[in-house]
C-alpha positions as CSV (number, residue, x, y, z in Angstrom):
1,X,32.1,8.3,-63.0
2,X,33.5,5.1,-61.5
3,X,32.7,1.9,-62.9
4,X,30.0,0.0,-61.1
5,X,31.4,-2.6,-58.7
6,X,30.5,-6.3,-59.3
7,X,27.6,-7.7,-57.6
8,X,27.9,-9.5,-54.3
9,X,26.7,-12.7,-55.9
10,X,29.1,-12.4,-58.5
11,X,32.0,-11.9,-56.2
12,X,30.8,-14.9,-54.1
13,X,30.6,-17.0,-57.1
14,X,34.2,-16.2,-58.1
15,X,35.3,-16.8,-54.7
16,X,33.6,-20.1,-54.5
17,X,35.1,-21.0,-57.8
18,X,38.6,-20.2,-56.7
19,X,38.3,-21.9,-53.5
20,X,36.9,-25.0,-55.1
21,X,40.0,-25.2,-57.5
22,X,42.4,-24.6,-54.9
23,X,40.9,-27.4,-52.7
24,X,41.0,-29.8,-55.6
25,X,44.5,-28.8,-56.7
26,X,45.9,-29.2,-53.2
27,X,44.2,-32.4,-52.4
28,X,44.8,-34.1,-55.8
29,X,48.2,-32.7,-56.7
30,X,49.9,-31.0,-53.9
31,X,49.4,-33.2,-50.9
32,X,49.9,-36.5,-52.7
33,X,53.2,-35.3,-54.0
34,X,54.3,-33.9,-50.6
35,X,53.2,-37.0,-48.6
36,X,54.9,-39.5,-51.2
37,X,58.2,-37.5,-51.0
38,X,58.1,-37.2,-47.2
39,X,57.3,-40.9,-46.8
40,X,59.9,-42.0,-49.1
41,X,62.4,-39.7,-47.5
42,X,61.4,-41.4,-44.3
43,X,62.2,-44.9,-45.4
44,X,58.8,-46.0,-46.7
45,X,58.5,-48.2,-49.6
46,X,57.1,-46.9,-52.8
47,X,54.1,-48.8,-52.5
48,X,53.4,-48.0,-49.0
49,X,54.0,-44.3,-49.7
50,X,51.6,-44.5,-52.8
51,X,48.9,-46.1,-50.8
52,X,48.9,-43.4,-48.0
53,X,49.1,-40.6,-50.6
54,X,46.1,-42.0,-52.5
55,X,43.9,-40.9,-49.5
56,X,44.0,-37.3,-50.5
57,X,41.8,-37.7,-53.6
58,X,39.1,-39.5,-51.5
59,X,39.3,-36.5,-49.1
60,X,38.8,-34.2,-51.8
61,X,35.7,-36.4,-53.0
62,X,34.2,-36.2,-49.5
63,X,34.6,-32.5,-49.3
64,X,33.2,-31.9,-52.6
65,X,30.3,-34.2,-51.9
66,X,29.5,-32.5,-48.6
67,X,29.8,-29.0,-50.2
68,X,28.2,-29.5,-53.6
69,X,26.0,-32.5,-53.0
70,X,27.6,-34.5,-56.0
71,X,30.7,-36.6,-56.8
72,X,33.6,-34.7,-58.2
73,X,34.6,-36.7,-61.3
74,X,38.1,-35.2,-61.3
75,X,39.0,-36.5,-57.7
76,X,37.5,-40.0,-58.8
77,X,39.6,-40.2,-61.8
78,X,42.8,-39.1,-59.8
79,X,42.0,-41.8,-57.3
80,X,41.5,-44.5,-59.9
81,X,44.9,-43.5,-61.6
82,X,46.6,-43.6,-58.2
83,X,45.3,-47.2,-57.6
84,X,46.7,-48.2,-61.1
85,X,50.0,-46.7,-60.1
86,X,49.8,-48.9,-57.0
87,X,48.9,-51.9,-58.9
88,X,52.0,-51.4,-61.4
89,X,54.2,-50.9,-58.5
90,X,53.1,-54.0,-56.5
91,X,53.1,-56.4,-59.4
92,X,56.0,-55.0,-61.6
93,X,59.5,-56.3,-61.4
94,X,61.8,-53.7,-59.6
95,X,64.6,-53.3,-61.9
96,X,66.1,-49.9,-62.4
97,X,64.8,-49.7,-66.0
98,X,61.3,-51.0,-65.1
99,X,60.9,-48.6,-62.4
100,X,61.5,-45.9,-65.0
101,X,59.0,-47.4,-67.3
102,X,56.4,-47.6,-64.7
103,X,55.4,-44.0,-65.0
104,X,54.6,-44.8,-68.8
105,X,52.1,-47.5,-67.8
106,X,50.1,-45.0,-66.2
107,X,50.4,-42.0,-68.4
108,X,50.0,-44.0,-71.4
109,X,46.9,-45.6,-69.9
110,X,45.4,-42.2,-69.4
111,X,46.1,-41.4,-72.9
112,X,44.3,-44.6,-74.0
113,X,41.4,-43.9,-71.8
114,X,41.2,-40.3,-73.2
115,X,40.9,-41.9,-76.8
116,X,38.3,-44.6,-75.6
117,X,36.0,-42.0,-74.3
118,X,35.8,-40.5,-77.8
119,X,33.4,-43.3,-78.3
120,X,31.4,-42.4,-75.2
121,X,28.5,-40.0,-75.2
122,X,30.8,-37.4,-73.5
123,X,34.5,-37.5,-73.8
124,X,36.7,-37.2,-70.8
125,X,37.9,-33.6,-71.2
126,X,34.2,-32.5,-71.0
127,X,34.2,-33.5,-67.4
128,X,37.5,-31.9,-66.7
129,X,36.4,-28.9,-68.4
130,X,33.1,-28.9,-66.3
131,X,35.4,-29.1,-63.2
132,X,37.5,-26.1,-63.9
133,X,35.4,-24.0,-66.2
134,X,32.3,-23.8,-63.8
135,X,31.9,-22.7,-60.2
136,X,30.4,-26.2,-59.2
137,X,26.9,-24.9,-58.6
138,X,23.8,-26.4,-60.2
139,X,23.5,-23.3,-62.4
140,X,27.1,-23.5,-63.6
141,X,26.7,-27.1,-64.3
142,X,23.4,-26.8,-66.2
143,X,25.1,-23.9,-68.3
144,X,28.1,-26.2,-69.3
145,X,25.6,-29.2,-70.0
146,X,23.6,-26.9,-72.0
147,X,26.6,-26.0,-74.2
148,X,27.2,-29.6,-74.9
149,X,23.6,-30.1,-75.8
150,X,22.9,-27.1,-77.9
151,X,26.2,-26.2,-79.7
152,X,28.0,-28.5,-82.1
153,X,31.0,-26.5,-82.0
154,X,31.3,-27.0,-78.4
155,X,31.1,-30.5,-78.7
156,X,33.9,-30.5,-81.5
157,X,36.3,-28.5,-79.2
158,X,35.6,-31.0,-76.5
159,X,36.5,-33.9,-78.6
160,X,39.3,-32.2,-80.0
161,X,40.9,-31.6,-76.8
162,X,40.3,-35.1,-75.6
163,X,41.9,-36.4,-78.8
164,X,45.1,-34.1,-78.5
165,X,45.5,-35.1,-74.8
166,X,45.0,-38.8,-75.8
167,X,47.5,-38.8,-78.6
168,X,50.0,-36.7,-76.5
169,X,50.1,-39.0,-73.6
170,X,50.1,-42.1,-75.7
171,X,53.0,-40.8,-77.7
172,X,54.8,-39.4,-74.5
173,X,54.5,-43.0,-73.0
174,X,56.2,-44.7,-76.3
175,X,58.9,-42.1,-76.4
176,X,59.6,-42.6,-72.4
177,X,59.7,-46.5,-72.9
178,X,62.0,-46.4,-75.7
179,X,64.3,-43.7,-74.0
180,X,64.4,-45.8,-70.9
181,X,66.0,-48.5,-72.6
182,X,68.4,-46.3,-75.0
183,X,69.8,-43.8,-72.6
184,X,71.9,-44.4,-69.4
185,X,70.0,-44.4,-66.3
186,X,71.2,-41.3,-64.7
187,X,70.4,-39.5,-68.0
188,X,67.0,-40.9,-68.1
189,X,66.2,-40.0,-64.5
190,X,66.5,-36.3,-65.9
191,X,64.7,-36.8,-69.0
192,X,61.9,-38.6,-67.1
193,X,61.5,-35.4,-64.9
194,X,61.3,-33.1,-67.9
195,X,58.9,-35.4,-69.6
196,X,56.7,-35.6,-66.3
197,X,56.3,-31.9,-66.1
198,X,56.9,-30.7,-69.7
199,X,54.2,-32.8,-71.5
200,X,51.4,-31.7,-69.2
201,X,52.5,-28.0,-69.4
202,X,52.7,-28.0,-73.1
203,X,49.1,-29.7,-73.2
204,X,47.7,-27.2,-70.8
205,X,49.0,-24.3,-72.7
206,X,47.8,-25.6,-76.0
207,X,44.4,-26.2,-74.5
208,X,44.2,-22.7,-73.2
209,X,45.2,-21.3,-76.5
210,X,43.0,-23.4,-78.5
211,X,39.9,-22.9,-76.2
212,X,40.3,-19.1,-76.5
213,X,40.7,-19.2,-80.3
214,X,37.7,-21.5,-80.4
215,X,35.7,-19.2,-78.2
216,X,36.7,-16.2,-80.3
217,X,35.5,-18.0,-83.4
218,X,32.3,-19.0,-81.7
219,X,31.5,-15.4,-80.6
220,X,32.3,-14.1,-84.2
221,X,29.9,-16.7,-85.9
222,X,27.3,-15.6,-83.3
223,X,27.7,-11.9,-83.9
224,X,27.5,-12.5,-87.7
225,X,24.3,-14.5,-87.5
226,X,22.7,-11.9,-85.3
227,X,23.7,-9.2,-87.8
228,X,22.2,-11.2,-90.8
229,X,18.9,-11.8,-89.1
230,X,17.6,-8.2,-89.7
231,X,18.6,-8.4,-93.3
232,X,16.9,-11.7,-93.7
233,X,13.8,-10.4,-92.1
234,X,13.9,-7.3,-94.4
235,X,14.3,-9.4,-97.4
């Protein structure tokens, strides 16, 4: 006997989730990078190229608002940090060293924002997790919000992830600034690229592993509690 096929509603939900992720990643990551590179190669200034690249997160916000009838926090945060990058590019001196340090101002600020939100009612990574851990529907968002309200373990996981990302990016910024003045410029350009891609890759890999282990521990605790209920009732 063959296994039953997934329900049509389940397939639609998965398709909607994947499509939402694709649109978000394309508008917030791929298109800004491609636009910036193409414009700077064509002779545009860094500031002008960044300014035009920052339009894409706004496009994603509008698409998400029309699609889901709510604001996408991820796109808003991306847009804010692109504005911060614009500000740093506009007001900062343009020596070679300071151009290398410029990226550290943004990533370091992101780390500090993560740490600051630990004092807020919900940390920053709760919203990032809701973006990529749900299908964006009212039901999916309600389930995610219920996890926060009802499960202390879930709140602890979100705060731990936020703490690690905050410390990770704050340390990365300090290391990048130090290396920018300690290493030759051509060497630091290569190191800068490694840090730009390596640090988020390591943080994402850790987050996935940590989340899976935390979920497994939670499921094991729930199973143990369910098994203990009949014994407690019998006693």
